C-alpha positions in Angstrom: -16.2 48.6 -26.8 -16.2 44.8 -27.4 -14.5 43.8 -24.2 -14.4 40.1 -25.0 -12.6 40.9 -28.3 -10.2 43.2 -26.4 -9.2 40.3 -24.1 -8.7 37.8 -26.9 -6.8 40.3 -29.1 -4.5 41.2 -26.2 -3.7 37.6 -25.3 -3.0 36.8 -29.0 -0.9 39.9 -29.4 1.3 39.0 -26.5 1.3 35.2 -27.1 5.0 35.1 -27.8 5.7 36.6 -24.4 3.6 34.1 -22.6 5.0 31.2 -24.6 8.5 32.4 -23.7 7.6 32.6 -20.0 6.3 29.0 -20.2 9.4 27.8 -21.9 11.7 29.4 -19.4 9.8 28.0 -16.4 9.9 24.6 -18.0 13.7 24.9 -18.3 14.0 26.0 -14.7 12.1 22.9 -13.4 12.2 24.1 -9.8 10.6 21.9 -7.2 8.4 22.8 -4.2 9.4 25.9 -2.3 12.5 26.3 -4.4 10.9 28.1 -7.4 13.0 31.2 -7.0 13.7 31.9 -10.7 10.1 31.1 -11.8 8.6 33.3 -9.1 11.0 36.1 -9.8 10.3 35.9 -13.6 6.6 36.3 -13.0 6.9 39.0 -10.4 9.1 41.0 -12.8 6.6 40.7 -15.6 3.7 41.7 -13.4 5.6 44.7 -12.0 6.3 45.9 -15.6 2.6 45.8 -16.3 1.6 47.9 -13.3 0.8 45.3 -10.6 1.8 45.9 -7.0 3.6 42.9 -5.4 3.6 41.4 -1.9 6.1 38.5 -1.7 7.4 35.9 0.8 4.0 35.0 2.2 2.9 32.4 4.8 6.5 31.4 5.3 6.8 30.5 1.6 9.7 32.4 0.1 8.5 32.0 -3.4 4.8 32.9 -2.8 3.5 36.3 -3.8 0.4 38.2 -4.5 0.2 40.7 -7.4 -2.7 43.2 -7.6 -4.1 45.8 -9.9 -7.1 48.1 -9.3 -9.1 48.9 -6.2 -12.2 47.9 -4.5 -14.6 45.0 -5.1 -15.0 42.5 -6.5 -11.6 41.0 -5.8 -11.0 38.2 -8.3 -8.1 35.9 -7.6 -6.3 33.8 -10.2 -4.4 30.8 -8.8 -1.1 30.4 -10.5 1.5 27.6 -10.0 5.0 27.1 -11.2 6.5 24.1 -9.4 8.0 21.0 -11.1 8.1 17.4 -10.0 11.2 16.1 -8.2 13.4 14.0 -10.5 11.1 14.5 -13.4 10.5 18.1 -14.4 7.3 19.8 -15.5 5.3 16.6 -15.9 2.1 18.2 -14.5 2.1 21.3 -16.7 2.5 23.9 -14.0 4.7 26.0 -16.3 1.5 26.3 -18.4 -0.9 26.7 -15.5 0.8 29.6 -13.8 1.5 31.4 -17.1 -2.1 31.0 -18.3 -3.5 32.5 -15.1 -0.9 35.3 -15.3 -1.9 36.0 -18.9 -5.6 36.3 -17.9 -4.8 38.7 -15.1 -2.7 41.0 -17.3 -5.2 41.0 -20.1 -8.0 41.8 -17.6 -5.9 44.6 -16.1 -5.7 46.4 -19.4 -9.3 45.7 -20.2 -10.4 47.3 -16.8 -8.2 50.3 -17.5 -10.0 50.9 -20.8 -13.3 50.8 -18.9 -12.5 53.3 -16.2 -14.6 56.0 -17.9 -17.6 53.7 -17.6 -17.1 53.3 -13.8 -16.3 49.6 -14.0 -13.9 48.8 -11.2 -12.5 46.0 -9.1 -9.3 44.3 -8.1 -7.4 41.9 -10.2 -5.3 39.6 -8.0 -2.8 37.0 -9.1 -1.6 34.5 -6.5 1.9 33.1 -7.2 1.4 29.7 -5.4 4.4 27.5 -4.8 4.6 23.8 -4.0 1.3 22.4 -5.2 3.1 19.1 -5.7 3.5 17.1 -2.5 3.3 20.1 -0.1 0.0 21.9 -0.8 1.4 25.4 -0.8 -2.1 27.1 -1.1 -3.1 25.5 2.2 -0.5 27.6 4.1 -1.8 30.7 2.3 -5.4 29.9 3.3 -4.4 29.1 6.9 -2.6 32.4 7.2 -5.5 34.5 5.9 -4.4 35.5 2.5 -7.7 34.6 0.9 -9.9 36.3 3.6 -10.7 39.3 1.4 -10.9 37.5 -2.0 -14.4 37.4 -3.5 -13.9 34.9 -6.3 -11.1 32.4 -7.2 -10.5 31.0 -10.7 -8.0 28.5 -12.0 -7.4 25.7 -14.5 -5.1 22.8 -15.1 -3.5 21.4 -18.3 -5.2 18.2 -19.4 -6.3 16.1 -22.4 -9.8 17.5 -22.6 -11.8 20.7 -22.3 -13.7 20.1 -19.2 -15.1 22.0 -16.2 -14.1 20.2 -13.0 -17.1 18.9 -11.0 -17.3 18.3 -7.3 -14.9 16.3 -5.3 -11.2 16.0 -5.7 -9.7 13.8 -3.1 -8.6 15.1 0.2 -5.0 14.2 1.1 -2.5 14.1 3.9 1.3 13.7 3.5 2.9 12.3 6.6 6.5 11.2 7.4 6.9 8.3 9.9 10.5 8.4 11.3 11.5 5.3 13.3 14.4 5.3 15.7 16.1 2.1 16.9 19.5 0.9 17.9 22.3 -0.3 15.7 24.2 -3.5 16.3 26.2 -6.1 14.3 23.6 -8.3 12.8 25.7 -11.4 13.1 27.8 -10.9 16.2 25.2 -9.2 18.5 21.7 -9.2 16.9 20.1 -9.2 20.3 21.5 -5.8 21.0 19.9 -4.2 17.9 16.4 -2.6 17.5 15.7 -2.4 13.8 14.0 0.8 12.6 13.7 -0.8 9.2 11.8 -3.8 10.7 9.4 -1.2 12.2 8.8 0.4 8.8 8.1 -3.0 7.2 5.8 -4.0 9.9 3.9 -0.7 9.7 3.5 -1.2 5.9 2.2 -4.8 6.4 -0.2 -3.5 9.1 -1.4 -0.7 6.8 -2.0 -3.2 4.0 -4.3 -5.2 6.2 -6.1 -2.0 7.1 -7.1 -1.6 3.5 -9.9 -4.1 4.0 -11.5 -1.9 6.7 -11.6 1.6 5.2 -14.4 3.3 3.3 -14.7 2.9 -0.4 -12.6 5.4 -2.3 -9.8 5.6 0.4 -6.3 5.4 -1.2 -3.2 4.8 0.9 0.2 5.0 -0.8 3.7 4.9 0.7 7.4 5.1 -0.2 10.3 4.1 2.0 12.5 7.2 1.9 15.2 6.0 4.2 15.9 2.3 4.5 18.6 2.8 7.1 21.7 2.2 4.9 23.1 -0.3 2.5 24.8 -2.8 4.8 22.7 -5.9 5.6 25.0 -6.9 8.4 24.2 -3.9 10.5 20.8 -3.4 12.3 19.3 -0.2 10.9 18.9 2.3 13.7 17.0 4.9 11.6 14.4 4.4 8.9 11.6 6.6 7.4 8.5 6.1 5.3 6.3 8.7 3.7 2.6 8.1 3.4 -0.1 9.7 1.3 -3.6 9.1 2.6 -6.5 10.1 0.3 -10.3 10.0 0.6 -13.3 11.8 -0.8 -13.5 14.2 2.1 -11.1 15.6 4.7 -12.9 14.1 7.7 -12.4 10.6 6.4 -8.7 11.3 5.8 -8.3 12.4 9.4 -9.9 9.2 10.6 -7.7 7.0 8.4 -4.7 9.0 9.4 -5.4 8.3 13.1 -5.6 4.5 12.4 -2.4 4.5 10.3 -0.6 6.3 13.1 -1.8 3.7 15.6 -0.3 1.0 13.4 3.0 2.9 13.3 3.0 3.1 17.1 2.2 -0.6 17.2 5.1 -1.4 14.9 7.3 0.6 17.3 6.2 -1.6 20.2 6.8 -4.8 18.3 10.3 -3.8 17.5 11.4 -1.9 20.5 11.7 1.3 18.5 10.2 4.7 18.7 8.4 6.7 16.1 8.1 10.4 15.3 5.0 11.4 13.2 5.4 14.5 11.1 2.6 15.7 8.9 4.0 18.0 6.2 1.0 18.7 3.9 -2.8 18.6 3.7 -5.2 19.0 0.8 -8.9 19.5 1.4 -11.5 18.1 -1.0 -12.7 20.5 -3.7 -16.0 22.3 -3.3 -17.6 23.1 -6.6 -19.5 26.4 -6.9 -22.1 25.5 -9.6 -22.9 29.1 -10.5 -19.3 30.0 -11.3 -18.6 26.7 -13.0 -21.6 27.3 -15.3 -20.1 30.7 -16.2 -16.8 29.0 -17.0 -18.5 26.3 -19.0 -20.3 29.0 -21.1 -16.9 30.6 -22.0 -15.2 27.3 -22.6 -17.8 26.3 -25.1 -17.0 29.5 -27.1 -13.7 27.8 -28.0 -14.9 24.2 -28.1 -18.6 23.4 -28.4 -17.9 19.8 -27.3 -16.6 20.9 -23.9 -17.7 18.8 -20.9 -19.2 19.6 -17.6 -20.8 17.2 -15.1 -21.3 19.1 -11.8 -21.1 15.8 -9.8 -18.1 14.2 -11.6 -15.4 13.3 -9.1 -11.6 13.6 -9.6 -9.2 10.9 -8.7 -6.5 13.3 -7.9 -5.8 15.9 -5.2 -5.2 19.6 -5.5 -4.6 22.4 -3.0 -7.2 24.4 -4.9 -9.5 22.4 -2.7 -8.5 24.4 0.4 -9.2 27.7 -1.4 -12.6 26.4 -2.5 -13.6 26.0 1.2 -13.1 29.7 1.9 -13.8 31.4 -1.5 -16.3 30.5 -4.2 -14.1 28.8 -6.8 -14.2 27.4 -10.4 -11.7 25.1 -11.9 -11.4 23.6 -15.4 -9.0 21.9 -17.8 -8.1 22.6 -21.5 -6.4 20.3 -24.0 -2.7 20.7 -23.7 -1.7 17.1 -24.4 -2.9 14.4 -26.8 -5.5 11.9 -25.5 -3.9 9.2 -23.5 -1.0 11.3 -22.2 -0.6 10.6 -18.5 0.4 13.5 -16.2 3.4 13.0 -13.9 5.1 11.2 -16.7 8.2 11.7 -19.0 5.8 11.9 -21.9 4.0 14.9 -20.4 7.4 16.6 -19.7 8.5 16.0 -23.3 5.3 17.5 -24.8 5.1 20.4 -22.4 6.4 22.9 -25.0 4.5 21.6 -28.0 2.2 23.9 -29.9 -0.8 22.0 -28.5 0.4 22.8 -25.0 0.8 26.5 -25.7 -2.5 26.7 -27.5 -4.3 25.1 -24.6 -2.6 27.6 -22.2 -3.7 30.6 -24.3 -7.3 29.2 -24.5 -7.4 28.8 -20.7 -6.2 32.4 -20.3 -9.0 33.6 -22.5 -11.6 31.6 -20.7 -10.4 32.8 -17.3 -10.3 36.4 -18.3 -13.7 36.4 -20.1 -15.3 34.7 -17.0 -13.8 37.3 -14.7 -14.8 40.2 -17.1 -18.5 39.2 -16.8 -18.2 39.2 -13.1 -16.8 42.8 -13.1 -19.5 43.9 -15.6 -22.2 42.2 -13.5 -21.1 42.5 -9.9 -24.4 41.1 -8.6 -23.0 37.7 -9.9 -20.7 37.7 -6.8 -23.7 37.4 -4.5 -25.2 34.6 -6.7 -21.9 32.8 -6.6 -21.7 33.0 -2.8 -25.2 31.6 -2.5 -24.4 28.7 -4.8 -21.2 28.1 -2.8 -23.0 28.1 0.5 -25.5 25.7 -0.8 -22.7 23.2 -1.6 -21.0 23.7 1.8 -24.2 23.3 3.8 -23.4 23.3 7.5 -19.7 22.3 7.0 -17.1 24.8 8.2 -13.5 25.0 7.1 -10.9 24.1 9.7 -7.4 24.1 8.3 -6.1 20.5 8.2 -2.6 21.8 8.7 -1.5 21.7 12.4 -0.5 25.2 13.6 3.1 24.1 14.1 3.5 22.7 10.6 5.6 25.1 8.5 6.4 25.1 4.7 9.3 22.7 4.3 11.5 21.9 1.2 11.7 18.2 2.0 
């Protein structure tokens, strides 16, 4: 049997189902940890196609794992389905999750057809919520849901066919909540302690810090609570949300400590107090060269001009990074948008259901499924992938950057 043709023919034959799923998830536009309709839609489809389901994982109500088959190797496909707040599907996760699901289902039927040839293994689809702003996969990793996964594969919609090289940016998301004392700003200003002043002083202090951090560090912030709309009242409460990025998780931790010291200093200057609440963490991505080379070979089947630079860094962050620290992982993009289209934009939302987007999703599904198929047919490749992964890791060990008391939150 031509197994590669089987996979491609299956995905093409069911393309209308996968396009419909994409379209419905695009319409749902559910944000982090609230993807109830999107998650249920995928679970229902997978159940109908013979997958067992475990749902509500790691404190994430919309997270689930779907499995078909038994034994090793266990290959996990990392799906997503969350939208961006106040924007919609501007990052293509309606395509991303459906593409991974399509690959898993096609592979399930391909393995079934190979049972007489003693080809076995487990196909696993991870329904991963809250990639945007909350790093949902990090909670799944921390709680052990990748402990028995042998290989992880995923992709992302983009403007080029490219295997992702080493080094997405590690990232912390942290709320700084300042508490002061309200007072009439004209009649009794001396009685007030301004939480908004503290936020502004913190932001000024952090901007001065930028001169004294390593190259590649990125610090962003948004004032999420200015304390009200009345200028004649001293603001007793104020909040700012920080994103701190760097090329590796250790640098993020160091910069986070310095930013937090600045926040405490702002509190001392204004007579206010500050609560520091970390809500998300993304580790940097560890490329497994052996797996990425396999993906690249399959990607070139569909586009001979596909790119792969094993050392090329990414300027963004992804919670696939946390998975890549505990499981050999490969990650790539396919053309779903015209060149020049910026993700996290209204333009990306608008074109998320164009034929180009759907075609890119179907191509990604075929690349994912074909790559996994070769691993099932050549199980020794798992060991080669592990050796390649360990070489990249060196002596580094994964320690979850999420504090043990941080739980998934729909902030």
